[in-house]
C-alpha positions as CSV (number, residue, x, y, z in Angstrom):
1,M,111.6,60.5,129.3
2,K,111.0,59.6,125.7
3,I,114.4,58.9,124.0
4,A,115.1,58.4,120.3
5,I,118.2,56.3,119.6
6,L,119.6,57.2,116.2
7,G,122.1,54.4,115.7
8,S,121.8,50.7,116.8
9,G,125.4,49.8,117.1
10,R,127.2,48.8,120.3
11,M,126.8,52.3,121.9
12,G,123.2,53.0,120.9
13,G,122.1,49.5,121.7
14,A,123.7,49.5,125.1
15,L,122.5,52.9,126.2
16,G,119.0,52.3,124.9
17,T,118.8,49.0,126.8
18,I,120.1,50.6,130.0
19,W,117.8,53.6,129.8
20,A,114.8,51.3,129.3
21,K,115.8,49.5,132.4
22,A,116.0,52.8,134.2
23,G,112.4,53.5,133.3
24,H,112.7,55.6,130.1
25,S,110.6,55.0,127.0
26,V,113.1,54.2,124.2
27,T,112.6,54.1,120.4
28,F,115.4,52.6,118.2
29,A,116.0,54.0,114.7
30,Y,118.6,54.0,112.0
31,S,120.2,50.7,111.1
32,R,121.1,48.7,108.0
33,S,119.0,45.9,109.5
34,S,115.4,46.4,110.4
35,R,115.5,43.1,112.3
36,K,118.2,44.5,114.6
37,L,115.9,47.4,115.4
38,E,113.0,45.1,116.1
39,D,115.1,42.9,118.3
40,L,116.3,45.8,120.4
41,A,112.7,47.1,120.7
42,K,111.4,43.7,121.7
43,A,114.1,43.3,124.3
44,T,113.4,46.7,125.9
45,N,109.6,46.9,125.5
46,G,110.4,49.8,123.2
47,R,109.7,50.7,119.6
48,A,111.4,50.5,116.3
49,E,110.7,53.4,113.9
50,S,112.1,55.5,111.2
51,P,114.6,58.3,112.3
52,A,112.0,61.0,111.6
53,D,109.2,59.3,113.5
54,A,111.5,58.4,116.4
55,A,112.7,62.0,116.8
56,K,109.4,63.7,116.3
57,D,107.9,63.0,119.7
58,A,111.2,62.5,121.6
59,D,112.2,64.5,124.6
60,A,115.9,63.7,123.8
61,V,117.6,62.3,120.7
62,L,120.8,60.3,121.0
63,I,123.1,60.4,117.9
64,A,125.2,57.3,118.0
65,V,126.5,56.6,114.5
66,H,129.9,56.6,112.9
67,W,131.0,60.0,111.8
68,S,130.8,59.0,108.1
69,R,127.1,58.5,108.6
70,I,126.3,61.9,110.1
71,D,125.0,63.5,106.9
72,D,122.8,60.5,106.2
73,V,121.3,60.2,109.7
74,L,120.6,63.9,109.9
75,G,118.9,63.9,106.5
76,K,116.7,61.0,107.6
77,A,115.9,62.5,111.1
78,G,114.3,65.6,109.6
79,S,114.1,68.8,111.7
80,L,115.6,68.6,115.2
81,D,114.8,72.2,116.0
82,G,114.2,72.7,119.7
83,K,115.2,69.1,120.5
84,V,117.7,68.1,123.1
85,V,120.3,66.3,121.0
86,V,122.9,64.2,122.9
87,N,125.9,63.6,120.7
88,C,128.3,60.7,121.5
89,C,130.0,60.7,118.1
90,I,133.8,61.2,117.6
91,P,134.9,62.5,114.2
92,L,136.9,59.5,113.1
93,D,138.1,58.5,109.7
94,E,136.9,55.4,107.9
95,E,139.6,53.3,109.6
96,D,138.6,54.5,113.1
97,R,142.2,55.5,113.6
98,D,142.5,59.3,113.2
99,L,140.4,62.3,114.0
100,V,139.4,64.2,110.9
101,L,138.8,67.4,112.9
102,G,140.6,68.9,115.9
103,T,142.3,71.6,117.9
104,T,140.8,74.6,116.2
105,T,137.4,73.1,115.8
106,S,135.7,69.7,116.6
107,G,133.1,67.3,115.5
108,A,130.7,68.7,118.1
109,E,131.1,72.2,116.8
110,E,130.6,71.0,113.3
111,L,127.4,69.2,114.3
112,D,126.3,72.4,116.1
113,R,126.7,74.3,112.9
114,R,124.5,71.8,111.1
115,L,121.8,71.9,113.8
116,P,121.7,75.6,114.7
117,E,118.3,75.3,116.3
118,A,118.8,72.1,118.2
119,R,119.9,72.0,121.9
120,L,123.1,70.1,121.6
121,V,125.1,68.5,124.4
122,C,127.8,65.9,124.2
123,A,128.3,62.8,126.4
124,F,129.2,59.1,126.4
125,N,132.0,59.6,123.9
126,T,134.8,58.9,126.5
127,C,133.5,55.6,127.7
128,P,133.8,52.2,125.9
129,S,130.4,50.7,125.2
130,E,131.7,47.5,126.8
131,A,131.8,49.2,130.2
132,L,128.2,50.5,130.2
133,S,126.5,47.3,131.5
134,A,129.0,46.7,134.2
135,V,128.7,50.3,135.4
136,F,124.9,50.1,135.4
137,A,125.0,46.8,137.4
138,K,127.1,48.6,140.1
139,C,125.1,51.8,140.2
140,D,124.5,51.5,143.9
141,S,128.3,51.4,144.6
142,S,130.3,54.4,145.6
143,P,132.3,56.2,144.4
144,R,130.9,56.0,140.9
145,P,133.2,56.3,137.8
146,Q,132.9,59.7,136.2
147,L,131.8,60.6,132.7
148,L,132.5,63.9,131.0
149,Y,129.7,66.0,129.4
150,Y,129.8,69.5,127.9
151,G,127.7,72.0,125.9
152,D,126.4,75.5,125.8
153,D,122.7,74.9,126.6
154,P,122.1,74.6,130.4
155,A,118.8,72.8,130.1
156,A,120.2,70.3,127.6
157,K,123.2,69.7,129.9
158,E,120.7,69.0,132.7
159,V,119.1,66.3,130.6
160,A,122.5,64.8,129.8
161,R,123.4,64.9,133.5
162,Q,120.3,62.9,134.4
163,L,120.9,60.3,131.6
164,I,124.5,59.9,132.8
165,E,123.3,59.3,136.4
166,D,120.7,56.8,135.1
167,T,123.5,54.7,133.6
168,G,125.4,54.5,136.9
169,Y,128.1,57.2,136.2
170,E,128.8,60.4,138.1
171,P,128.4,63.3,135.7
172,L,131.4,65.6,135.4
173,D,130.7,68.9,133.7
174,A,133.6,69.7,131.3
175,G,132.3,73.1,130.4
176,A,131.3,74.7,127.0
177,L,130.8,72.9,123.7
178,R,134.2,74.2,122.5
179,M,135.8,71.9,125.0
180,A,135.1,69.1,122.5
181,R,138.3,70.3,120.8
182,F,140.1,68.6,123.7
183,V,137.7,66.0,124.9
184,E,137.5,64.3,121.5
185,P,141.3,63.6,121.5
186,F,140.9,62.5,125.1
187,A,138.3,60.0,123.9
188,M,141.0,58.6,121.6
189,V,143.2,58.0,124.6
190,T,140.4,56.2,126.5
191,A,139.8,54.1,123.3
192,E,143.5,53.2,123.1
193,L,143.6,52.2,126.7
194,A,140.5,50.1,126.4
195,Y,141.2,48.4,123.1
196,G,144.9,48.6,122.8
197,G,146.0,47.8,126.3
198,S,145.7,44.7,128.5
199,G,142.8,44.0,130.8
200,G,139.9,44.3,128.5
201,A,137.6,47.1,127.3
202,E,135.6,47.7,130.5
203,L,137.6,50.9,131.2
204,V,136.4,53.7,133.5
205,Y,138.0,56.8,134.9
206,R,137.7,59.2,137.8
207,F,139.4,62.6,138.5
208,D,140.0,63.3,142.2
209,R,141.3,66.4,143.9
210,L,143.9,66.1,146.6
211,S,142.7,67.5,149.9
């Protein structure tokens, strides 16, 4: 699969690196530092391009930027009509402390309104980036930690499910895109447990049913 990574921070860099190891073709785009993009591309045998060029031929586009950069990255990516867009953004304020949207709408639904012709699905916003490499390294272990994904486009959800499995997680379908109203606050809980608690940021979760 050809994957465009829009955002070269901890999440975008980690996911792009893992997907390259899993056999996907990865292109990195959107960074304040062109050197950072080039280093990521070199490390993964991938490419570094502009957001528009990266998205143009991609089978899937990952949006992994701070919420304050959404307008800028969408403007530079150009048309994403018909593209599978995997969103891992949480609508956080500048201090990364509070959600700026919630309960009656969500960041995902706002993004969906801005990309009406894209095939949007959400994933990877409830896992700390620090856990990704450790989970991938143990991908042959069982049971795998779970990862929520959600959206309204069945085909886009299938792409997300595959990409989640490729990172070493067990995909857990959380339903329609409107579930972002509740998953995004849950992501704040996982962030608090990862970064505010003891034991380090390599946090994972599983939901099990009692027999």
